[in-house]
N, C-alpha and C positions, 0 to 999 in steps of 0.2 A: 117267194122267189121272184125276182124281177125278170130274169130271163135264164135260159139254160147255159151254164158255163162249161167250158172244156178246160180242164186242169191237168197239167202234165207234172208229175213228181219225178224227180231224178235222184238216184242213189246207186252206189256201186253194185250191189247184188241183193238178192231176196233170199238169203239163206237162214240167218238167225240173228236176233238182237233186237235191242229197243228201237233203233231207227227203223228197222224193217217192220216191226210191229206197228209203229206209228203210221208208217206209210199205208199199211193195210187198213188201219182204223179210219184214216181220212178218206181212202178210196171208198170204203164202205159208206161212210157218211154222205159223200158226194153222190153216189148211186142212188142211195135211198131218197135223197133230196131232189132227184130228177136231173142231176148233172152228169157230165161225162168225165170219167176218171181214166187217165192213161198213166202208166208207170213205165219209165225207161230204166233198165238195169241189165246187168249181165245174166240175170236169171238166178235160179236156185230152188230149193225145196218148197218155197212158199208161193211160187208162181201159180200152181193149180188152186190154191186157196184164194189168191188174189182174183183169178179169173172166175171162180165160183161166186164171188161177190158181185160180178157184173162189170168189173173193171177190165181194162185191156193192158196187155203187156207188150212192149216193144224191146226186143233183145238188142243190147248194144253195151259192149264192154267199156263203159265210160269211167270205170274206176281203176283201170290198169295204169300204173304210173310208168309210162313210156312215151317218148316223143310220138309214137305211132298213134296215141290216143287222139291226137288232134285231127285225125281223119274223120272223127265223128262230128266235127263242127258243122260241116255242110249237111250231112243227113239230119242233124238236129234242126238246123235252119229250115230245111224243107218240111220236116215234121211240123214245126210250129206254124209255117205258112199253110201247108195243105190241110191241116186239121183245124185251122182258124182257132188257135189256142189263145185262151184268154189270160191264163195264169201259168207261169213256169215257176215251180217250187223246188228249189234245190235243197237237199238235205245233207250234203257232204261236200268237201272242198273241192276235189278235182271235178266232180260233176257240175259244181257251181261255176267254176272257171270256164268249162266248155259251154255251159248255158249262156254265160256272159258273152263269150265270143260269138256264139250263134245269134244272139240278140243284137249284137253291134253296140258300139259306144254311144250312138245317138239314136235311140229308138224313136219311131214316129208314133203318132197317135193310134195307129192300128196295131202296133206291136203289143205282144203279150206283156203283162205286168210281171215283175221279177220279185219273188218272195224267197227268203231263205229262212232256214231253221238252224239254230246253234244247239246242236244236240250234246256237245261235249266241251270240256275245258281245254281246247287245243292250245298248244304253245303259241304265244303271239308271234306273228310273223306277217310278211307281205302275202305269203300263200294262204295263211289262215284268215286274213283280213277279209277275203272275198265273201265270207259268210256274214259279215257285218254290213255289207253294201246293198242288200236287197231294199226295194222300195218300203217293205215292211220286213223286220227282222224278228222272228219268233224266238223267244228265249224260253227254254223248257223249265226254268226255275228262277227264283230271285238270285241264287248263286251264279247262275249263267249270265243274267243281266249285269250283275256287279263286275263279273269278269270282263264282259265286253266294254263296259264303261271305263274300267280301269285301264285296259290295254289299248282301247281305240277312243280316246277322249274327244276326238274330232267328229265322231259319228253323231249325228243328230239323235239325241235321246228320245225324241218324239217318234222315231221310227221303230223304237224297240218296244215289243209287246211281250210280256210274260204270259204264256199259255202253258200252264203246268201239265205234264203228262198225267194221266189218270187211269184208274181201272174200273171195269164194270163189276160191282160187287156180286152181281149174279154169276159171274164167271169163277168167283173165288168164295163159295159159300163156307160159313164156319163149319168145320168138321166136328162131328159128334165123336165121342170116345169109341163107339162101335165102328164108325167109318175110318177112324185113324187106325184102329187095329187091323181092319181089313186091308187097308192101304199098305201097311207095313208088311203084312203077310204076302201080298202080291209082289211087293218090291223084292223081298227076301227070296221068294220063289224064283225070280228072275236073276237075282245077284245074291247068292247064299251068304256071301261075306258080309251082307248088310243085315243078316238076321240076328237073333239073340235077344236077350231081355234088356240090354243096355240102351242108352240114348242114341238116337241117329241124328247126326248133324248133316245139314244140307247146304252145299255151296253151289248155287246156280251161276253159270257164267262160261263165256267163251274160253277156248283153249289158248289163253295168253297170260303171261306172267303178271300182267297188270291187274288181273282179277284176284291175286292173292292166294293162289292154291298152296303155295309153299307155306304161307302163314297158317292156313287151315290145317296142313299136315303137322306143323309144329304144335298147334293147339290140340289136335287129336292125340299126339304123343304125350302131352302134358296131362290130359285127362285120363289117359290109360295108365300112366305112371301113378296117378292118385288113386287108382283102384276101380275106376269106372270102366265098364265094358263098352266104351263109346265106339261108334262106327261113323264113317264119313262118306257121304255120297257127292261126288263132284259132277253134277249133271251138266252137260253142254261142253265139257272139256275136251271130249274126243271128237275132233273134226278133221275133215280132209285137209292134208297139208300140215297137220300139227303133230305128226308122229314123233318127231324129235322132242318136242316139248313134253308130250305124254311120257315118252321114255325117261326124260329128266325127272319128272314127277314120281314115276314108279321107282326110280333109283333112289330118290330122297326117301320115299316111304320104306324101302328096304333098309336104308341106313338107320332110320328112326325106329325100326322094328314094328311098323304099323301096316305093312304091305297086305296082311291078311284081314285088314278091317276097313278097306277102302274099295270104292268102285268108281272108276272114271268112265263116264258113259257119254253117249251122243246126246244132242239136244232132244227134248221131248215136247210134244204138244199137250201132255197131260200134267201141267205144272200144278194145278189144284191138288191133284192126288199126291204129287211129290211133296208139297208142303204138308198135306194131311198126314203122310207117313212119317214126317220128321218130328223131332222134339225141339230142335234149335236151328234156325236159319242164319247163315253167315253172309255178311256183305263186307268183304275185305279188300276192295279194290285199293291197290297201291297208289294209284293216281285218283285224285278226287273225282267222283262221278258228278255228272251234270244234274241227275235227278235221282235214280235209285228206285225204280218201279218195284223191285222185289221186296222192298220194305213194306209197301202198302199191300201187295198181294199176300205176303205171309201173315201180316197182322189181321187181315180180313179173314183168313182161314182160321186164325186163332193160335198162331205159332209165334213165339218170341223171336226177336231179331237181335243179333249181336254184330256190330260193325264198327269200323273206324269212323270216328266222329269228325269227318271233313267232307267238304263238297256238299252235293245235294243229299247224300245219305245222312250226313250229320244234321242237315236241315230237317229232314223228315223225322229222324230219330228224336231230336229235341222236341219236336211237336207232338209225336205220337207214343214214343216209348223211351224216355230219357235214360232209363236203367240199362239200355242196350248200347249206349254210346261209350266206346273205349277211346282213349287218347291214341291218336295214330301211331301205329308201329310199336306200341308198348305191349310186349308179349305177356308180361306178368299181369298187367291190367286186363288183358283179354282173357287170360285163364281164369282170373277171379271172376270176371264177368260171366264167363260160361258156367262156372260152378254156381253162381248166384242165380242165374236164370233157369238152370236145369233143376235147381232145388225149390224154386218158387212155385206157388200154386198156379193152375192154368190162368191164362190171361182172361180178364172179364170180356164179355162180348164188345166188339168194337163196331160202332155204327159208321161205316165207311161211306163217305159220299160217292155219288156217281160221277167221279172225276173224268171218266171216259166220255160220257155224254157232254159234260161241260167243255172238255177240250175239243171235241168235234164241233160243237156249236160255235165256240169262239173262233175256230179256224175258218169255218165256212162263212161266219160273219165278216172276217177280215177279207176273204176272197171277194165277197159281195160288195163291200165297201170300195175296194179297188175298182 
């Protein structure tokens, strides 16, 4: 390390999701390397975890889409100056705009360097373009880099760097048969509707229709019509402010006759156990994902993954488990794929690389080069 850096990461909140998890992972790496890590967000359930890593949190509602959000520009400018910030790393569009305003259009040599990460395949627009304007633009997959190049061809390709998201295999150890049985029993004790001898399907994802919850319910109904006593756990779907959407899903489940075989639950920090308890993990995002971390997590634990073969999920499935790639939105192909994967023998052990450490090292190296 040449000198101690102060890095500020900006994102809307610290509640749940891949962006939030990546923020914590980089904060952890910064602190371990002797740097200073500051995160600006509206807060959320992950703040205590962030602070336990040795990072600092500055509460600021920089993700609220309102003209009033501009009042945060001056506080951000003061923060960057007072804390002598070296790197400003924006991970979402509105926080990136506020950071850009705070930095000014013509930063001087003492100004922080501006880094952005494109975590998603956002619709191309002037608003979304801000994430492609960092001095360095981190793309979380080849799919994302191709998306940026296609929609913003004037952006200097040399500023784009693919740093794939990754997992720490130690956090997702392969589950033995005994561990899987015990995990299923614990899950069923908490949500009895997930008990029984039939297969358990797991759909991790926030409470938004983009995550494909309706497709999962249709798949469950098809499996049960075929005679399988399948159950479906939609972990992460029940969140504050999502009551109407959860009610919509519960209504669809009743209509399909599967309401006694599902559980819609809040996010959990025990995802390794959730994978271990399941027989098949679903990745059914209606909008192509930029990466699809759950694919790697589930495969590391030894669980097959079935998903729509587009975006980053398709990229990972083609590399790691081609049999789980279903043509996007082809419900019959999805049902055939589920039957095939549930009838197949257990996956052979997968030697998953330490993608988390590689991601952390590449990101810190990028900071230090700037």
